[in-house]
N, C-alpha and C positions, 0 to 999 in steps of 0.2 A: 402633408399627406393629402391624398385625395381618394375619393370613392372609386374603387376599381371594380366594383361589382354592380351589375344591373339587377335591381331589386324587383322581384316579381310582385304582382298584386294578388291577394287571395281571391279565389273564384267567388262570384256572387252566388247567393242562395238560389237553388233551383226551384222551379214552380212546384215540383212534387214535394220537396222538402217544406216549402211554405204552406202547402195544403195540410201536410202532416202536423205541423205546428198549430195551425188554425184549428183543425179537428181535435187534436189532443187537448188544447186549452179549453175548447168548448165542452168536451166530454168531462174534463176534470172539474170545471165549475159546476156542471150539471150533477155530477155524482155527489158533490158536497151538499148541493141543494136537495137531492133525492133522499139522502140519509139524514136530512134535517140537522146539519152540523154548522149552521150559521149563515147560510146563503138562501135568500128568498127571491124567487123570480116570478114575474107575471106572465112572461111569454118566452118560450124557448128561443125564438129568433133573436130576442134581445141579447142573448149571450154572445152571438156572433158579432153583433154591433159593438158590444163592450170590448171583446177581445181585439177586434180590429183597431178600436180607438186606443186601447192601452198600448198596443204595439207601436202606434204612431207617437204616443206620449213618451214611451220608453226610448224611442229613437232620438227624441229631442232632449228629454230630461235626465235620462239615466247617467250619462257621463258627468253631468253637473252634480247629481245626487251622490254618486259614488265618491266624487272628490270632497264633497262637504262632509259626508258621513263615513269616510274610509276608516278613521280610528275606531268608530263604533262597530263597523263590520269586522274589523280585525279582532277586536277584544271579545266579540261574541262568536268568534270562529265561524263567521259566515251566516249564522242564524239571522243576523240583522238584514240580510238581503231578502229573506222570506218576508220579514216584517215590512220592509219597504215596498215590496211587490203587493203585499196584502193591503197596505195603507192606500196605495194607488187604486186598488179595486174598491176599497171602502169609500174613498173620496169621489171617484167618478162613477161608481155603480149606480147611484140614484139617478143620474142623467139618463139611464136606460132602464129605470124601474127595477133595479136589482139592489138588494140590501145585503151587505157583507158585514157581519158582526161577530164578536167573540173569537173563538178559536179559528173561525174561518179565515181570519187575517193571515194565519200561517198555513192552515190546511188547504185553502183554495189554491195558492200558488204551488204548493207541494204536489197536490193532486194533478194540476195542470202539467207539471214536469214529469211526474210518474207515468201518466198516460202517454205523453209524447215520447218518452223514452221507450216504453213498451211497444208502441206503434212503429217507431223507427227500427227497433231491433227485429220485430216481426216481419217488417217489409224490407229489411236489410238496407235501410236508407240512413247512412251516416254522412254528416256534412259538418266539417269544422270551419267551413268558409266564413260563416257569420262570426264565429269566435275569433278567428285569425284577423278579420277585418277590424273588429272592435279593439283588439289588442294593438293592432298596427296604428290605429288612429291616435291612441295615447302615446305609443312609442315614438311616432314621428314628432310629437311635441317635445318629448324629452331628449330626442337625438341631438347630438352635437353637430355643428355645421361641418366640421372636419372629421371625416371617418378614418379610422385607423386602417392602414393598407396591409396589415398582416392578420393571419387567422387567429381567432380566439379558440378556446378549448372548453368543451363540456364533458365532464366525467360523471358517468352514471354508475353507481354501485348497486348491484342487486344483492342485498344482504343474504348471506348464508348459502349461496348457490355454488355447488361444487362443479368442477370442470366436467366430470363424467356425466353428471345429471344434466348440465347444459347440452352436451353432445347428444344425450338421449332425447331431450326435448326437441332439439333440431331435427333429429331423425324421425320423430313422431309427427313432424309437420306443425308443431305448436308455436314455433318461433321463426316464421318465414322471413321476417325483416332481418334478424340476426344472420340467418342462413345466407341471404343474398349478400350481406356485407362481406361474408367470408368467400363465397363462391365468385363474386364479382372481382375479388382481388383487392378491394379497397382497404380491407382490414386483415390483420393477422391474429389468429387465436393461439394463445399460449397458456399452459398450466404454470402456476407458481406454487410455492410451498410456504405455509405460515410458520411462525415460530411455535414453540411448544404450546403456548397459550393461544389456541385457535378460536379466538372470540373477538367480537367487535372492538372492545376497548383496546386490546393490545394491537390489533391490526390497524385500526384507524389512527391510533397514536403514531404508529410507524409510517402510515401512508400520508397523513396530513401534516405531521410535524417532523418526520424523519427520526423519531426517537421513541421507542417503547421500553426503554430501560426501566427495570424494577416493577414492571407490570406483570406480576407473577401469574395471575389468573384473573377470572372475572371479579373475584373478591378475595381479600387476604387480610391477615392480622399484622399489626405493627406493634411488636412487643415493646419497642422503646417509646411508644405513644400510649402508655397505659392500656395496652392490649386492645386498642380501638380498631374497628374494622374499616377498611377502605374498599370501595367497589366501583366498578365502571358503570354506574348508573346513579341517577339523582343529581340535580343541578349543583348542589354544594360540593359533592364528591368530584364530579367531572370538572368543575371549575378549578378545584384544587389540583387535580391531576394535570390539567393543562398548564397551570402555573409551574408545575414541576418539570414538564417535558419540553416546554416551548423555549426557543432561543430567538423568537421574533422573525425567523426565516421559514415559516411554514409554507406549505404548498400554495396557499391562497393569499399570502402576504402582499403580493404585488397585484393590486386591483382585482382581487378575487371575490367570489360569492360562495357562501356556505348555505346549503339547503338541507335541513333535516339530518344533521350529523351529530355525533357525540361531541367532536372537537371542532374548533373554528378554523384551523389551519392558519391562524393569525390574521384573519380578516374581521372587520366590524360589520360587513355587509352580510347579515345573518337572518335566517328565518328558521324557527324550530331547531336551533343549535343548542344542545344541552349545556355546554360550558358557559353560554351567555344568555340563557333563557330567563334568568332571574332579573336581568336588566330590561325593565319594561320599555325603556326608550328604544331598545333594539328590536322589540317585538313589532313596532310599526316600521314598515319598510315599503318604499314606493313600488317594489316588485309585486306587492299584494294586488295592485290594480289589475294585473293580468288575470287574477282569479275572479274578480268581481266586475270585470269590464263588460260582461254580457249579462243582462238581467236574469236570464234563464240558466246561466252556467252553474251557479251554486245550487240552485234547486235540482238540477240534473245530478250533481255530485251527491246531494242528500238522498235523492231517489236511489242512486246506485248503492249508497251506504245502507239503506234499508233493505235493499235486495240482497246485499252481502250478508246481512244478519239472518235473513230467511234461509240463505244457502247454508249457513253454519248450523242453524237449527236442524235443517234436513240432514246435513252431514252427520251430526251427532246421533240422530235417530238411526240413520243408515248404518253407521259403524257399530252401533249396539245390536241392531237386528241381525246384521250379517256376522256379528262377533269377529270383527276384524282385529287381528292381533299383530303386534302389540298395540294396546289401546290404553289411554289414560282418561280420567275424568276431566273434562274441559271446563265445565261449570258455566253459569249464567254470565259471569263477568267477562269471560273470554269472548262472548258473542259480539259485543260492541268493540272489543279490542281488535278482533280480526277485521271488522269493517273499518275501524279507524286506520289500521296499518295498510290494508290491501286496497282501500278505496280513497278515504279522505286524504291521507298523507301522499298517496300516489298522485292524485289529481292536483294537489297543491304543488308538489314538486314539478310536475310537467308544466303546469300553467306558469309558474314563476320562471322556469328555465326558458320557456318560449318568450316570455316578456323580456328576459335578459338578452336573448339573442336579437330580438326585434329592435331594442334600443341600440344594441351593438357596442356598448362601451366596456362591459365586463370582459376581461382578458381570459379568465379561467373560473369555472364554476364546478363545484363538487356537490353531488346530491345522492343521498342514500334512500333507496326504495326498500321498505321493510317487510312488505307483504309476504313474499315467499318464505322468508326465514321464520316469521311468526306462525304461519300455517304448517310448515314442515315440522316445527317443534311439536305441534299438537296432533296433526293428522298423520305425519310420516313424510319422509323425504320424497317418495315416489307415489304418494297417494293422489287420487284424482283431484282432490282439493288443491294440492301443490301444483299439479299440471295446469289447473285452471288459473292459478295466480301467475304462472309463467306466460300463459297465453295472453293474459291481460297486460303483462309487462312488455311483451313484444309490441303491442299496440301503442304503448307509451313511447317506445323507441321510434316507431314509425311517425308518431306525431311530432317528435323532436326533429327528425330528419325533414319532415314536411315544413315545419316551422322555420327551419334554417333557410328555406327558399326565400323567405320574406325578410331576412336579415340584411342590413346594409353591408355586412362583411361576412366572410365565410367563417363557420365554426367547425372545427374538427371534433369528432366524437370518439370517446373511449368508453367502453362498457367493461366493467370488472366486478369481481366480488371480493369480499374481505376474508372469507373462510368458507368452508363447506359444512355439511352435516353428515353424520353417520347414524343409521337407524339402529333400533334394538330395544328390547324390553329393559326396564330399569332394574337396578340392583335390588330394590325392594320387591319388585314383582318376581324376580328370579329366586332370591334368597329367602323371602318370607318375612324379613324385617329390614328396617332401614339401615343404612350404613352407620349412622350415629349410634343406633341401638347395638349394632354388632361391635363397634369399638368400645362402647360403654361396658359391655359384657367382659371385655378383656382387661379392664382396669379395676383398681380397688373401688368398691362400691361407694365409699365415702367421698370420692373425688367429684367436685362439681363440674358439670359439663355444659357447654353452650354449643349449639349447632345452628348453622345457617345453610340449609340445603334446598330451600324453596326456590322456584324459578320465577315467581310472580313479578320480580323487579327487573328481569332481564329484558334487554332489547327495547327499552324505552316505553314499555307498556304503561308505566305510571305517567308518562307525558301525555297519553291520549285519553286516559280516564282519570281526571283530576282527583277523584276521591278514592282511587284504588288503594293508595297507601293508608288512608284513614280506615278503610274497611279492613285491610290486613291487620292494622293495629288493634281493632276491636276484637279480632279473632285471636291474636297472639299477644304482642307486647308493644308498648309505646316506644318511641325513640329513646326517651329518657330511661325507661326500664331496661331496654336493650343495652344501652351504653353502660349502665350499672352492672348488668349481668356479665357483659364482656369483661369489665374490670375485675369482677369477683371470681370469674370462672378459672378453674385450674386446667381444664382441657377445652380447646375450641376446635371445632371441625367445620370446614368450609367446603362447599361443592362448586364446581365449575364444569358442568357437563359430566363427562366421564373422568374428570380429574378431581381428586379430593385432597385436602390439606389438613394435617393434624398438627396443632400447636399445643405444646405443654407449657403453660404460661407461668408456672411457679418459678421458672428459670427465664431470665431476661435475655438469654443468648440462644442461638440455635444449637440444640443439643446434638452431640455427635452420635454416631452409631454405637460407639463403645459406651457412652453415657446412657443411652436408651436401653441397651441390653443389661446394664448394671442396675438401672432403676426399675425397669419393667421387663424382666427376662422373657415373658411370654408374649409380649405385644407384637414385635416384628415377626416372629415365627408364625403366629396365628393369623396375622394379616396376610402374609404370603401364602399360607395354606388355603385361604379362601379361593374357591374355584373361579370366582368372578373377578378376582384381582389379577392383573397382568404382571405388573412389576411395581416396586416402590423405589423412590430415590432418597438416599440419605447421604450424609457426609461423614466419612471416617477420619478420625484424627491421625490414623496410621496410614491409610491407603487412599485418602482423598474421596472423590465422589464415587458412590456405588449405586448401580442399578441391580436390584435383587429380585429374582423370580423364584418360582417353586423349585427348580432344579439347577439353578446356576446363579453366578454373580458376574456382572460385567464391571471391571475396574476401569472406570471411564478415563482416569488420568493416564494410565499406562497402556490401556487397550487390551489388557489381559482378560481372558474369559475363563472362569472356573466352572466346570460342568457345562450344561447346555446354555445357549445364549438367551437370556430373558428378554432381549429386545428384538428377537427374530419376528419379522412381520410388521414392525412398526416404522419401516422406512429406512432408507440408506443414510439419512441425515439425523436420525434420532439421537445419536450420541452428542452431536454438535448442539442440538436443541437443549438436551438435558444439562450439559455442562454450562451453557449460557444461563439457563434458568436458575441453576444452582448457585451461580455467582451473584444473583440478585440479593438485594438487602433484606427482602421480606420472604424469602423462600422458607417454607415450613420445616419443622423438625422432621416430619415424614410426609413426603409427597406420594400419593397413590394414584396410579393409572389403571383403569379397568382392563380386563382382557379384551382382545380383539379377535373375532372369529373371521378369518380371511375367507373361508368357504361361503359363509352366509353374509359376509360384509356387515358384521354387527359388533357393537360395543354395548356396554350397559351403563347408562347414566346414573350418577348418584343423586341427581335431581329427578323429579317425575316428569320426564319429557321423552316422547317417542323418538324424535330426531334430536340429536344433541351434538354439541361441539364444546371445546374448551381444553381438550387434551390431545392425545395421540391415538391413532387408530382409524384407518379407512379414509373416506373422502373429506372428512372435516378439515384436514390439513391441506387439501388440494383445491384451492379456488382457481380462478382464471383471470386473464386480462385480454381484451380484444382491442387492439390499438391500430392506428393508421399504418398501412404497410410501408409508407414512406419514412417512417420513424427509424431512428438509429437505435436499435436494441441489441445488445450482445446475444450471441447464440447460446451461451452457457445457461445452465439451470438458474432459475430465479428463486432465491431462498431468502425468506424473511420480508416482512412488510416494509422495513426501512429501504430495501432495494427497489420496491415499487415506487416509493417516494423519489428515489434518485432518477428512475426512468421517466416519471411524469415531470419532475422538476426540470431536468435537462432538456427534454424535448419540448416542453412548453416555452422555455426560454429561447430555444432555437427558432421557434415560430416567429419571433420578433426580429430575427436577423434579416437583412436585405436579401 
């Protein structure tokens, strides 16, 4: 093979940009001195000389320092870069009669980056040239002599973004890069439909491994395993799930890379991949160098992280003052979670993907961007916070396209989502009590009940705030206590967005419709009567799977409808989805889906989330895929995550053909 592509060189830094960096760094150091935070100066002019000197030192030493200290930088999640910058200031500051001590070792480089970032934004001067050049220098050293003469593939997942919301963002002018991909004819935009479980666990299992069998919802109960709970989050759970679904032929099995995903797609080239995150050997990855290749890059990320936290604080105040409805209490812990997903992980993903492309060896990479999903859950699907996240996401796509110019081989780009979201006030907000309280009132009072309805573990939040689980345990129950309660409970209720599951665990099999009515004659009728319940799914020993609503029954096996259709408005393929889910090993005794208000496009989540997904109703089941127009994709409707796997797998393999 030979290199068939002429590789561009990143543009050199402009004089205007150089001046902004110089002025920003000087002001940053001066501010730390002014507020007495550990920097002492004799003469203001000395700061200029120090900044110029440090810039020269960084140009020479930074590549060496990052190679030596890379494991430290990774294990400290980048904070080590601030320390290295600060130590350089402390070591060389006295040469210019400047003393840097104490917290200033971190605060000074952080202030330098914050001021530079603010000035760049104010003067609309953005320049990635210096970043691209530093990554390219390292990439050229890692690059193999013989370059592959077929294109690679980069797949970007925007978590939780529905097809219709994407189209609306494009129409609003918030995503000009995506718009140009469509209008220029290079890419084709298609809607696809998720399985019944419209959430990341089921979708990514299907997309990355071609198999999401038995993933009933976000969390479920396994009666044959002492009533223990399995869920699509947490390293141990996801590792076990991947072992169940993988056949070794995942989407990324052939020289692939996984960046910030639940599952690995059968590759060992991973960064922040939940199924393999406990393997510390896999935490260290050469792709990290693209994050730390520039001495100011991580400081810039940290500055943006802090700014995102400020935006969230302002947003919480604004939502409360304006009384925006529906609204949930987001809490203090959510503030860094939002910044972690919408800034930190976003920047890590983009940087490592650019590094992958510039080296040019990876054939296929899959990366999940979490920011929109996390924000839409808490602010709303179409809130200004959510639009802001999509605007930032479009910039990341532009950076990837620009980065491809400097790759030794072409990389094709796919943008897609794993599911959407549907807005609406929660069940508790509408009904006045939680769903588990409602169910408890329908059962004998002496029955012990366990409920897991909280959303704090959803969508990797625990991966970004290491102590969030411990904090949750202090407020609720430890893992050991939870496990014992699950084992002892006679009724267990789980929530997955607007999907709820009821398990009656005194019986180790899935109870039939007839058994349920005999044991608890009021239970099913009262659930169905609730105005915020759309339908339930149960299995009859006489008639097979049944979808039961307020005024009718759908006999799923025969297609017969008695009374009015309880599945009206839930999509043309809802019967197919329900029958498949009902065939799973861990389908609950009673599966409950909330109502769907077509006029207002609303569901009601059984968790406390404004935007939700997990069941059926509205845009949560309607994600999108934007793929190269040259691809061979059938015109028929794309249904199920496993079919997205087939499209990606087949077309990525065709890229290698002569």
